[in-house]
C-alpha positions in Angstrom: 95.3 183.6 72.0 92.1 183.2 74.1 90.3 186.4 75.0 87.5 186.1 77.4 84.6 188.6 77.3 81.8 189.7 79.5 78.7 187.5 79.1 76.7 190.5 77.9 79.0 190.8 74.9 79.8 187.2 74.1 77.3 186.7 71.3 77.0 190.1 69.8 76.8 190.4 66.1 78.5 193.4 64.5 75.9 193.5 61.8 73.2 194.0 64.4 75.1 196.7 66.1 75.8 198.5 62.8 72.1 198.3 61.8 70.9 199.6 65.2 73.4 202.5 64.9 72.3 203.2 61.3 68.7 203.6 62.4 69.5 205.8 65.4 69.4 203.1 68.1 71.4 203.4 71.2 74.3 200.9 71.2 76.3 202.5 74.0 75.5 199.6 76.4 76.7 197.0 73.8 80.1 198.4 72.7 83.0 200.3 74.3 82.8 204.1 74.3 85.4 204.5 71.5 83.5 202.2 69.2 80.2 204.0 70.0 81.9 207.3 69.1 83.2 205.9 65.8 79.8 204.4 64.9 78.1 207.8 65.6 80.7 209.6 63.4 80.3 207.1 60.6 76.5 207.3 60.7 76.6 211.1 60.7 79.0 211.0 57.7 76.6 209.1 55.5 
């Protein structure tokens, strides 16, 4: 299955997103809302 994505998200590394979230960075423009909420909950839980 081929799933096209928006150019803004085509080369986004999950490691970078997780690291940004871990250090309090705003990743809301990089991920869908539900993922952003899950990352926030995960960072708060640690």
